[in-house]
N, C-alpha and C positions, 0 to 999 in steps of 0.2 A: 509220696511215698512215706517218709519216714514217721507219719502224725498214723498215718494209715497200720504200717506194722507197730506202732508203739499200743493202739490200740486194740486192735486183733490177738497182741500176743501176751499182753499184761490180764493179772489177776483181778487186778482193781485198778478204775480211774477217778483221780478226786481232783475235783474241781472247786477254786474257791469263787466262783463265779454262778451265780444257777444259773442263768440265763445262756452262756457260753456252753453249759451243760446241754441245757435244750435246744441247741442250735447243732451239736452235735449227731454224728450219724446215727441212729434209734436203730440199728442192729446189734449195739453195744452197751443199750441201757441199760442191762441187769448188770454192767462192770461200773453203771456212775454213780459216784459219791457225792452228795456238797459236803464240804465243809468249811466253811468262811474264814479267812485271817484270822487272829487273834492279838489281844491287847494286853501289855503286861500290868499290874495294878497302879492306878496313879496317883499323885499327891498333889493337890494345888499350894504353890509356894506362895512364901510370904513376899521373899528376896526380890526387890526391885533394880538393884545395881545395872543389871544387862539395859531392861529397857529402858529408863534413866539415859545411857550412854547410847541411844536411837534417840532421843530428843522425847519419850513416849511417856503417855502416865497411864495408871491402870483406869481398866475400863473407857478408854479417850481412844480405842484404835478399834478400827474391821481386821480383821486376820484373815490372809490366805497363806497357803502351804504350798508348794510342790518345784519340779524343774521348771525354766524356764523357757518353755517348750511352745507351738504354736495350738496344740491340744488342749492344755490345760486354760486354755480362754481367757486370760490375764489382760489383753487387747481389749476388753468389751469390756470385762470389770472397773479400767480405770476408768473406761467413756460412761457405766453405769456411778463409779463412785463423783465424778465430776459432775455430772448428774443430777446429782440425790444432794448437792451444796444449795443451799449453804447449809453449815450446821460445824461443830468442832471435834469430829473425830477424824482422824488420820488414816491413812491406809495401809496395811504393809506385807509386801511381797516378801515370802521367806522362801529361799531357792534358790541352786544352781543353776549353773549354765553348762549343760554338757561338752559343746562346744560353741564357738562364737558363732554367730548366723544375724542375715536381716533382720529379722525378726526379736530375737534378744537384745540388738543395737535398736530397734526401734522401741523397745518397751521400756530399757533404761533411759534412751530420750524423752520418751513422755510421763515416766517418771519424774525427772527431774522437774521438766516443767510445769509439774502440777503436785509439787511435794508429795509424792508416795516415798514412805523410805522402804531400799532396799537391800536387808542385812547382806545377801547374798545364803549360802546353805549354812545353815543353823539346824545344831542336834545338843544333844545331851540338856544340861543345866540350863543352856542359853533359850532352847526350845521351849524347856517346861516351864519358864517364866513367860513366853511371848502366850502360849496358851492357859493359862493361869490368871493370866489379866486382861486379856483381850474383851472386848464389849461382844464382840459378835463375828464368826468365823463363815467366810465363802468358800465354797468351791464351785468354781465357774464350766469345771471343765468338759469339752466335747467327747470325752470317749476314760473309759477306767476301765480296769480289768477285775480289783477290787477298791474301794476308796478306802483307804488303808487311814491316810492324813483325815477324812469322814469321822471315820469310829475313834479318832484317835482327841479329835475336837468334842467327840458325843462323850467320850472320858472325863472328859474335865467339866461337863456338862456347861458346856456353852450353848445358845444361843445359833442356831446354824439355820442357814440360807444355801442349798444346795440348787446344781442342774438337774433338770427332769431326766436326766439318760437313765435306764433302766439298770446299768450298776448301784448308780448312788441310790435309787428305787428300792433296793436289795435291804436298805436302812430300815428303811417302812417310817420317817416320816413324819408328820404331822402335814399334811397337805400344803398348806400357808405356809411351808418350810421351803418350799421347791419354786423355782423358774423356771421359764422358758429357755432352754437351752438355745443361746448366742441372742440373746435379746436384750440390750442393752438397757430398753426402757424397761421393759418387765424387769429384768432384773434392778433397774433404782429404783422404782415403785417399792419395792420388796424391803429393801435397805431403808427408804423412808419409815415404812411401817414397823420394821423392826427397831429402828433408834427414836422413836416416837413413842416405846412402849420401856415400860422402869423393868432394869436389869432385874431379871433372876434369875438361879443355872437351874438347868432344864434334870426331871431324871429320866434317860431312861433307862429302859430296858437292853441292858447289855451282857446276859447271863451265858448267852450262847456263843460270845465273842470272848470267853475267858480261856487265857490258855491252859489251864485244867481239863474243860470243856472240851477243844481242840485238840488236846493231846490223850485224851480217852477216848475220841471217836477214834486218830489213828492207829492209837496202840490195839481198838479191836481189829482193824482192821488187817492190820501185820500178824494178829493173834491167830487171823484164819487162812492164811495162807501157808 
């Protein structure tokens, strides 16, 4: 009921997810505006103290970032990592636990057994170090509103693998950057392929996601009201 009231009474409705906008009641479509989330300017760091404290070396680890919840798919990411062995890359799952659950306990136990590194919730300088020196970024989510961590990884020009859910496809990566959601074997195959390639930073088109572009679009909407 509250959603219906909001849609009917509002002047404009901003969506950060284009697919959610398309699924919303079409009788209000004239009000809908798609404006994605933005990212700040990023700078690749040279400092290594935090990743060294985790036992990591630059370009020798696979990075995933997100809350330790079932929808993030970290369970089958660990399976895929193990299936893609042997290699000398470590796996880092950087994310906090909203509340203790059987799933978070299972992930912690499996990570410990497979030598997967879980530094917990990380932000600021430490998170920037993790992004700056990763070899590969993986987002195995079953569901996303808008994949901000994927956009952050793109801003660091990292090679990427992402589940083929609609939200991740909003960012229009190359076909080889997507894998079948929930399919550990397919993800493992893609990990092997990515790690076999020589590391090069990728130039992604990110002009749409600058905060200047986002703020300009939002300002235009408020100026019309």
